[in-house]
N, C-alpha and C positions, 0 to 999 in steps of 0.2 A: 503493499498499498504507498509505503512510504516513496519508492520511484514514480508513482502516477505523478505526484505531485511535481516534480521536474518537468512533466508536459505542458503545468499551469488546468489540470485537472482540478477541481473538486469533488470531496466524497461528501454527497449531501444524504446518505444513509446505505445501511447493512442491514440486509432482514435477513431471517431464517423463515423460509415459506414450506406451506404442502403444498404438494402436485407436482407440477411437471420441471420446477426449476428449484432446488434444495437452497437456494441461497439467490438474490438479488442485492444488488449495489446498484445505487441509483448515484450518479454522478451528471455533472456539469461540467461541459468542453466547449471548446469555443465553433465548434463544427462536427459534423457524423465523422469528417475526417480522423479527425482527432482522440473521437469515441474509437473508432475504431484502430488507430495506433495503440493505443493503450490497450483494448481486447486483443490482438496479435503479444503483445509482450506476455501474457499469459496462457497462450493457448495451447502450449503443450499440460497445463496444469488443470486445466477446467474446459468446458465446453460454454460458448456464450453465443449470445443471442442481442443483436443491438436496437433495442426500440427509442421509437423518437415521440416524447410526452409534451404535450401541451396543456395549460391549464385550462379550466373546461369555459373560462370568459374568452381564452384566446379562440380555443376550436369555433364557440358560437360567432365570434366577429368573421372569423372565415367563412362562412357560412351564410353571412348577409351581401 
């Protein structure tokens, strides 16, 4: 996790979950490419999926 900060990525939350994914790490990066770069750093240790999330209010504005 310490190495992630050198990419300018902030960890917003680390959650243990039930279901398809055992752990969810929420992070904020400047763009999807930087998020992917961080995910590639740990690809030998874990399976990853990158999801883009928007706050509810912003998603509603996109629909207007």
